[in-house]
C-alpha positions in Angstrom: 18.7 23.9 -22.0 15.2 24.3 -23.4 13.7 23.8 -19.9 15.9 26.6 -18.5 14.9 28.9 -21.3 11.3 28.1 -20.7 11.7 28.9 -17.0 13.4 32.2 -17.7 10.7 33.2 -20.2 8.0 32.2 -17.7 9.6 34.3 -15.0 9.9 37.3 -17.3 6.3 37.0 -18.3 5.2 36.8 -14.6 7.3 39.9 -13.7 5.8 41.8 -16.6 2.3 41.0 -15.4 3.2 42.1 -11.9 4.6 45.3 -13.3 1.4 45.9 -15.2 -0.7 45.5 -12.1 1.5 47.9 -10.1 1.3 50.4 -13.0 -2.5 50.2 -12.8 -2.5 50.7 -9.1 -0.3 53.8 -9.5 -2.8 55.2 -12.0 -5.6 54.6 -9.5 -3.6 56.4 -6.7 -3.0 59.4 -9.0 -6.7 59.5 -10.0 -7.7 59.3 -6.4 -5.6 62.2 -5.4 -7.1 64.2 -8.2 -10.6 63.8 -6.7 -9.4 64.3 -3.1 -9.5 60.6 -2.1 -6.5 59.9 0.1 -5.7 56.4 1.3 -4.4 56.0 4.9 -1.3 54.2 3.6 0.8 54.1 0.5 -1.3 51.7 -1.6 1.3 51.5 -4.4 4.2 50.6 -2.1 2.1 48.1 -0.2 0.9 46.5 -3.5 4.4 46.3 -4.9 5.8 44.6 -1.8 2.9 42.1 -1.5 3.0 41.2 -5.2 6.8 40.5 -5.3 6.6 38.7 -1.9 4.0 36.2 -3.3 5.9 35.8 -6.6 9.1 35.1 -4.7 7.4 32.6 -2.5 6.0 30.8 -5.5 9.5 30.7 -7.1 11.1 29.4 -3.9 8.4 26.7 -3.7 9.0 25.7 -7.3 12.8 25.5 -6.8 12.3 23.5 -3.6 10.1 21.0 -5.4 12.6 20.4 -8.2 15.4 20.0 -5.6 13.4 17.4 -3.6 12.6 15.5 -6.8 16.3 15.5 -7.8 17.4 14.3 -4.4 14.7 11.6 -4.4 15.7 10.7 -8.0 12.1 10.8 -9.3 10.8 12.7 -12.4 7.8 14.4 -10.9 6.5 15.2 -7.4 3.7 12.7 -7.8 6.3 9.9 -7.7 7.8 11.0 -4.3 5.6 8.6 -2.3 6.2 8.9 1.4 8.8 11.7 0.8 5.9 13.9 -0.3 5.5 15.0 3.3 8.8 16.9 3.1 7.5 18.8 0.1 4.2 19.7 1.9 6.0 20.7 5.2 8.3 23.0 3.2 5.3 24.5 1.5 3.7 25.3 4.9 7.0 26.9 6.1 7.3 29.0 2.9 3.8 30.3 2.9 3.7 30.8 6.7 6.8 33.0 6.4 5.3 34.9 3.5 2.1 35.5 5.4 4.0 36.9 8.4 6.0 39.1 6.1 2.8 40.4 4.5 1.4 41.1 8.0 4.5 43.0 8.8 4.1 45.1 5.6 0.5 45.9 6.5 1.7 47.0 10.0 -0.6 44.6 11.8 0.1 44.5 15.5 0.3 40.7 15.9 0.8 40.8 19.7 -2.4 42.8 20.2 -4.4 40.5 17.8 -3.2 37.4 19.7 -4.0 39.1 23.0 -7.5 39.9 21.8 -7.9 36.3 20.7 -7.0 34.9 24.1 -9.2 37.5 25.8 -12.3 35.9 24.4 -14.7 34.5 26.9 -15.6 30.9 27.6 -18.4 31.0 25.0 -16.1 32.2 22.3 -13.4 29.6 23.2 -16.1 26.9 23.0 -17.3 28.0 19.6 -13.7 28.2 18.3 -12.9 24.7 19.6 -16.0 23.2 18.1 -15.4 24.9 14.8 -11.8 23.7 14.6 -12.4 20.2 15.8 -13.1 18.7 12.3 -10.4 20.9 10.8 -7.8 19.6 13.2 -9.0 16.0 12.7 -8.7 16.2 8.9 -5.3 17.9 9.2 -3.9 15.2 11.5 -5.3 12.4 9.4 -3.8 14.1 6.3 -0.4 14.2 8.0 -0.7 10.6 8.9 -1.6 9.6 5.4 1.2 11.6 3.9 3.8 10.1 6.4 2.5 6.5 5.8 2.7 4.4 2.7 -0.9 3.3 2.6 -1.4 4.8 -0.9 0.1 7.5 -3.1 -1.2 9.7 -5.9 -2.0 7.7 -9.0 -2.8 4.4 -7.3 -6.1 2.6 -7.4 -7.7 2.2 -4.0 -10.9 1.0 -2.4 -12.1 2.8 0.7 -14.8 1.0 2.7 -17.5 -0.7 0.6 -18.6 2.3 -1.5 -15.6 4.4 -2.6 -13.2 3.1 -5.2 -11.1 4.7 -7.9 -7.7 6.4 -8.7 -6.1 8.8 -6.2 -5.9 12.1 -8.0 -4.5 14.4 -5.3 -3.7 14.2 -1.6 -4.1 17.4 0.4 -3.7 18.3 4.0 -7.5 18.2 4.7 -9.0 16.2 1.8 -8.1 13.5 -0.7 -9.5 13.6 -4.3 -10.4 10.2 -5.8 -11.5 9.7 -9.4 -14.1 7.0 -9.7 -14.6 4.6 -12.5 -17.4 6.8 -13.8 -14.8 9.7 -14.1 -16.5 11.6 -11.2 -14.0 13.1 -8.8 -15.0 12.9 -5.2 -13.3 15.0 -2.4 -13.2 12.9 0.8 -12.2 14.3 4.2 -9.0 12.7 5.5 -10.6 11.9 8.8 -13.2 9.7 7.0 -10.4 7.8 5.2 -8.5 7.2 8.5 -11.6 5.5 10.0 -12.3 3.2 7.0 -10.8 0.0 5.7 -8.4 0.9 2.8 -7.4 -1.6 0.1 -4.6 -0.6 -2.3 -5.6 -2.4 -5.5 -2.5 -1.2 -7.4 -0.2 -3.3 -5.2 -2.1 -6.5 -5.7 0.1 -9.0 -7.6 -2.1 -12.1 -7.4 -5.7 -12.8 -8.1 -8.3 -15.6 -7.5 -11.0 -17.2 -9.7 -13.5 -19.2 -7.7 -16.4 -20.9 -9.5 -19.3 -23.1 -8.3 -20.4 -25.7 -10.9 -23.6 -27.8 -10.8 -24.2 -31.1 -12.6 -27.2 -33.5 -12.6 -27.3 -36.5 -10.3 -27.5 -38.9 -13.3 -23.8 -38.0 -14.1 -22.5 -38.8 -10.7 -20.3 -41.6 -12.0 -18.6 -39.3 -14.5 -17.8 -36.7 -11.8 -14.3 -37.9 -10.9 -13.2 -37.8 -14.5 -14.6 -34.4 -15.3 -12.9 -32.9 -12.2 -9.6 -34.2 -13.4 -10.2 -32.8 -16.9 -11.1 -29.4 -15.5 -7.8 -29.2 -13.6 -5.9 -30.3 -16.7 -7.6 -27.8 -19.0 -7.0 -24.9 -16.5 -3.3 -25.8 -16.3 -2.9 -26.0 -20.1 -4.8 -22.8 -20.9 -3.5 -20.6 -18.1 0.3 -20.7 -17.7 0.3 -18.2 -14.9 -1.6 -20.4 -12.5 0.1 -20.9 -9.1 0.9 -24.6 -8.5 3.8 -24.3 -6.0 1.4 -24.8 -3.0 1.6 -21.2 -1.8 -2.0 -20.7 -2.9 -4.9 -23.1 -3.1 -5.6 -25.0 -6.3 -8.4 -27.5 -6.1 -11.5 -28.7 -7.8 -13.7 -30.8 -5.5 -17.2 -32.2 -5.2 -18.6 -30.4 -2.2 -22.1 -31.9 -1.8 -25.7 -31.8 -3.0 -27.4 -28.4 -3.6 -31.1 -28.4 -4.6 -30.7 -32.1 -5.7 -27.7 -31.1 -7.9 -24.1 -32.1 -7.7 -22.1 -29.0 -6.6 -18.4 -28.8 -7.6 -16.2 -25.9 -6.4 -13.1 -24.8 -8.4 -10.6 -22.4 -6.7 -7.5 -21.3 -8.6 -5.0 -18.4 -8.1 -2.8 -16.6 -10.6 0.2 -14.3 -10.7 -1.9 -11.6 -12.3 -3.1 -8.3 -10.7 -6.7 -8.3 -9.9 -9.0 -6.1 -12.0 -6.7 -5.8 -15.0 -7.5 -6.8 -18.6 -5.2 -9.8 -18.2 -7.2 -10.9 -15.2 -10.5 -10.9 -17.1 -8.9 -12.7 -20.0 -7.7 -15.5 -17.7 -11.1 -15.7 -16.0 -12.6 -16.3 -19.4 -10.1 -19.0 -20.1 -11.1 -20.7 -16.8 -14.7 -20.7 -17.8 -13.9 -22.1 -21.2 -11.8 -24.8 -19.6 -14.8 -25.9 -17.5 -17.1 -25.9 -20.6 -14.6 -27.9 -22.6 -14.2 -30.5 -19.9 -18.0 -30.9 -19.7 -18.2 -31.3 -23.4 -15.4 -33.9 -23.5 -17.3 -36.1 -21.0 -20.7 -35.6 -22.6 -22.1 -33.9 -19.5 -24.4 -30.9 -19.5 -24.7 -28.4 -16.7 -27.6 -28.7 -14.4 -30.6 -26.4 -15.1 -31.6 -24.2 -12.2 -34.8 -25.3 -10.6 -37.3 -22.7 -9.4 -39.4 -23.8 -6.4 -42.6 -21.9 -5.6 -44.2 -22.1 -2.2 -47.9 -21.3 -1.7 -49.3 -19.9 1.5 -52.1 -21.6 3.4 -54.6 -19.0 2.3 -53.7 -19.6 -1.4 -54.2 -23.4 -0.9 -57.6 -22.8 0.6 -58.6 -20.5 -2.2 -57.6 -23.1 -4.8 -59.5 -25.8 -3.0 -62.5 -23.6 -2.9 -62.4 -23.0 -6.6 -62.4 -26.8 -7.2 -65.6 -27.3 -5.3 -68.6 -28.1 -7.6 -71.1 -25.4 -6.9 -73.9 -27.7 -8.0 -73.6 -29.7 -4.8 -74.4 -26.6 -2.8 -77.8 -26.1 -4.4 -79.6 -29.1 -2.8 -78.3 -28.0 0.5 -79.8 -24.6 -0.1 -83.0 -26.3 -1.1 -83.1 -28.3 2.1 -82.6 -25.2 4.1 -85.6 -23.7 2.3 -87.8 -26.6 3.5 -87.6 -25.4 7.1 -90.6 -23.2 7.9 -89.9 -19.7 8.9 -91.0 -18.6 12.4 -93.3 -15.7 12.7 -91.8 -13.5 15.3 -94.9 -11.3 15.5 
């Protein structure tokens, strides 16, 4: 009941605003006649019909939207999903009809205008086709996105390797995505259609993969610590997948920079990127640390290897040379008499 009263009050307010605008236009027409300015058409009548036509189109679009939501049994139009295309198609039909009605009000000869458009030469046709190429591509891509179920408004997506965020609005030509830095980017639909799209909101499982390095002196303790890591992960993370549908292993994979490399790969029934995911990832790291502490093993310290070029080696060898050994040689050279070239 309150919502109906609100809609009635809103409609009354909008009609009052339209009436005020028409009254101002009437005053302008009366003032123009007083100073001998005559319009070629009835401005007041045209303004009245256009204003009420646009207002009626908006009301029809609002009623249509509520009707579609009621038939789809969703609270808002953002929850329509794939059925959103019916709402957009109905909007196009409503506003196209309104536009034709306004053209009829303005007495525009539509047939002559279309005939003039087709009468353009080849250069004009080429310019129009090139100008509308991107527009048509974005429109078709937007129609495809609306008809598909790749993503809907309010979902978190990743487009390509650079664009990621929440879908704010899906239009016919562009899609607005709010990034994690709260910046809203408007992306052409044709660009989205040609990129790899990942819907992060529909991910129900996640993975934690960790590479662990131990010293070679602890090679005999490696089998026991691997078993302890698995046991600690299972005890601290109840949502770990153990039914065989996802990998769960902890293996010694080989030597890496004279260190023992162990790989842990576990999967969970937790959506990726959520707070719960980061909590369980922290628990996995703590399980690894506790297993190492139980077995008295420390993690291997990374070793930094520096390589010198041949020129640097020569420079260091030259610096090590005792300059005193070069003086006798210089003295011997001075013993040779100089030749008089004159």
